C-alpha positions as CSV (number, residue, x, y, z in Angstrom):
1,M,0.1,0.1,0.0
2,S,2.1,2.9,-1.4
3,H,-0.2,5.5,0.1
4,D,0.8,4.2,3.6
5,S,4.5,4.4,3.2
6,H,4.7,7.5,5.4
7,L,3.4,5.3,8.2
8,I,5.7,2.3,8.1
9,E,8.4,1.4,10.6
10,A,11.6,-0.5,9.5
11,E,13.2,-3.1,11.7
12,I,16.8,-2.4,12.4
13,A,17.5,-5.3,15.0
14,S,15.5,-7.9,16.5
15,E,16.0,-10.0,19.7
16,T,14.2,-12.8,21.4
17,V,13.7,-12.0,25.0
18,F,11.7,-15.2,26.0
19,K,10.7,-18.3,24.0
20,G,8.2,-20.6,25.5
21,R,6.1,-23.5,24.2
22,L,3.5,-21.3,22.9
23,L,4.8,-17.8,22.9
24,E,7.8,-15.8,21.9
25,V,8.6,-12.4,23.2
26,R,10.6,-10.2,21.0
27,K,12.1,-6.7,21.3
28,D,13.0,-4.9,18.1
29,R,14.7,-1.7,17.4
30,V,12.9,0.1,14.6
31,Q,13.5,3.2,12.3
32,L,10.4,5.3,12.5
33,P,8.9,7.2,9.6
34,N,10.6,10.5,10.6
35,G,14.0,8.8,10.8
36,Q,14.1,8.5,14.7
37,E,14.6,5.1,16.3
38,S,12.3,3.4,18.9
39,L,11.9,0.1,20.6
40,R,8.9,-2.4,19.9
41,E,8.1,-5.2,22.2
42,Y,5.6,-7.8,21.0
43,I,4.5,-11.4,21.3
44,V,4.9,-13.8,18.4
45,H,2.0,-16.3,18.5
46,P,1.2,-19.2,16.0
47,G,-2.2,-18.1,15.2
48,A,-5.6,-19.8,16.1
49,V,-9.0,-20.7,14.7
50,V,-12.4,-20.0,16.2
51,V,-15.5,-21.9,15.0
52,L,-19.2,-20.8,14.8
53,A,-20.4,-24.4,15.1
54,F,-24.3,-24.6,14.2
55,L,-26.2,-27.5,15.6
56,P,-29.2,-28.8,13.5
57,N,-31.5,-26.9,15.8
58,G,-29.8,-23.6,14.8
59,N,-28.0,-23.3,18.2
60,L,-24.3,-22.7,18.5
61,L,-21.9,-24.8,20.4
62,F,-20.0,-22.9,23.3
63,E,-17.6,-23.8,25.9
64,R,-16.9,-22.9,29.5
65,Q,-13.3,-22.9,30.3
66,F,-11.0,-21.6,33.1
67,R,-8.5,-19.1,31.6
68,Y,-5.6,-18.8,34.1
69,P,-4.3,-15.2,33.2
70,L,-7.6,-13.7,34.3
71,R,-8.3,-16.5,36.9
72,R,-12.1,-17.0,35.8
73,V,-14.1,-19.1,33.8
74,F,-15.1,-17.8,30.3
75,L,-18.0,-18.5,28.0
76,E,-16.4,-18.8,24.4
77,L,-16.8,-20.5,21.1
78,P,-14.6,-23.6,20.3
79,A,-11.2,-22.5,19.4
80,G,-7.5,-23.6,19.3
81,K,-4.0,-22.9,18.3
82,I,-2.8,-23.6,14.7
83,D,-0.1,-26.3,14.8
84,A,3.1,-25.8,12.9
85,G,2.4,-26.6,9.2
86,E,-1.2,-27.3,9.7
87,A,-3.9,-25.9,7.4
88,I,-6.2,-23.6,9.2
89,L,-9.3,-25.7,8.0
90,D,-7.6,-28.8,9.6
91,T,-7.1,-26.8,12.8
92,G,-10.9,-26.0,12.9
93,R,-11.9,-29.5,12.2
94,R,-9.4,-30.9,14.8
95,E,-10.3,-28.4,17.6
96,L,-14.0,-28.9,17.0
97,Q,-13.8,-32.5,17.4
98,E,-11.4,-32.7,20.3
99,E,-13.2,-30.0,22.3
100,T,-16.8,-30.8,21.7
101,G,-17.0,-34.4,20.2
102,Y,-18.6,-33.0,17.1
103,V,-17.7,-33.2,13.4
104,A,-19.1,-31.0,10.6
105,S,-20.0,-31.8,7.0
106,E,-19.9,-28.0,5.8
107,W,-17.2,-25.5,6.5
108,E,-17.2,-21.9,5.5
109,Y,-14.2,-19.6,5.9
110,L,-15.6,-16.1,7.1
111,G,-12.5,-14.1,7.7
112,V,-9.7,-13.2,10.1
113,M,-9.4,-11.0,13.2
114,H,-6.3,-9.6,15.1
115,P,-7.0,-9.5,18.7
116,C,-4.2,-7.5,20.1
117,I,-2.5,-5.5,17.3
118,G,-0.6,-3.3,19.8
119,Y,1.5,-6.0,21.2
120,S,1.1,-9.4,19.3
121,D,1.1,-10.7,15.7
122,E,-1.6,-13.1,16.6
123,R,-4.3,-13.8,14.0
124,I,-7.5,-15.8,14.6
125,E,-9.2,-17.4,11.5
126,I,-12.9,-17.5,11.7
127,F,-15.0,-20.5,10.4
128,A,-18.7,-21.4,10.4
129,A,-19.3,-25.2,10.6
130,R,-22.8,-26.8,9.7
131,G,-24.1,-30.3,9.3
132,L,-22.8,-31.1,12.8
133,H,-23.1,-34.7,14.0
134,W,-21.8,-36.3,17.2
135,A,-18.6,-38.3,16.6
136,G,-18.0,-39.5,20.1
137,E,-16.3,-38.3,23.4
138,Q,-14.3,-35.1,23.6
139,Q,-10.5,-35.8,23.1
140,L,-9.3,-32.9,25.2
141,D,-5.5,-32.0,25.3
142,H,-3.6,-33.2,28.4
143,N,-4.8,-31.1,31.3
144,E,-7.4,-29.3,29.5
145,F,-10.9,-29.1,31.2
146,L,-14.0,-27.6,29.6
147,D,-17.8,-27.9,29.6
148,V,-19.8,-27.8,26.3
149,L,-23.2,-26.1,26.0
150,E,-25.4,-24.5,23.3
151,L,-27.0,-21.1,23.0
152,S,-29.1,-19.8,20.4
153,P,-27.7,-17.0,18.4
154,A,-30.2,-14.6,20.3
155,E,-28.9,-15.8,23.6
156,A,-25.3,-15.5,22.5
157,R,-25.8,-11.9,21.5
158,Q,-27.5,-11.2,24.9
159,A,-24.7,-12.8,26.6
160,V,-22.4,-10.3,25.0
161,W,-24.7,-7.4,26.0
162,D,-24.9,-8.5,29.6
163,G,-21.3,-9.3,30.0
164,R,-21.3,-13.1,30.3
165,I,-19.3,-13.2,27.0
166,T,-16.3,-10.9,27.1
167,D,-13.9,-13.0,25.0
168,G,-12.8,-11.1,22.0
169,K,-12.5,-13.9,19.4
170,T,-15.9,-15.0,20.4
171,I,-17.5,-11.5,20.1
172,S,-15.7,-10.9,16.8
173,A,-17.0,-14.3,15.5
174,L,-20.5,-13.7,16.7
175,Y,-20.4,-10.3,14.6
176,W,-20.5,-12.6,11.5
177,L,-24.0,-13.7,12.4
178,N,-25.3,-10.3,11.2
179,R,-23.5,-10.5,7.8
180,P,-25.8,-9.1,5.0
């Protein structure tokens, strides 16, 4: 986008501050558009997928899961991390089955959202899954605990308005329910 060239920062140097199993923290020295230098600290994330999974009755599958950083249980859509080399559709299929026990016969790619553009390169790919049928028990990751429930689209919207759903990826995905 040549009309944005006056906004672009250029990397001068980059260093890994921390590298864990999921996240990497980097500190970069950059040249600003005005020629000055500054530091940028950010998190490198492998990306994730979130799924609007429609049951035959029109309701959506949701999960209740404890999230340690905020030390509370959240109501959210099925989602998960993209494994290295994994196609995003395969991530959606895998996470839906592992977390809920359901598989879908129809998949539609809806778009992408970037949940924390100020401090991470994370992207979350959004899919709709239809034609759901029960495939068996959940196959949760080691030490993963969650409950599966269903809400109608109207109940889900209300849960956003009354503060029961505050998860950004879930709110962004639910926005797609209103697509013209």
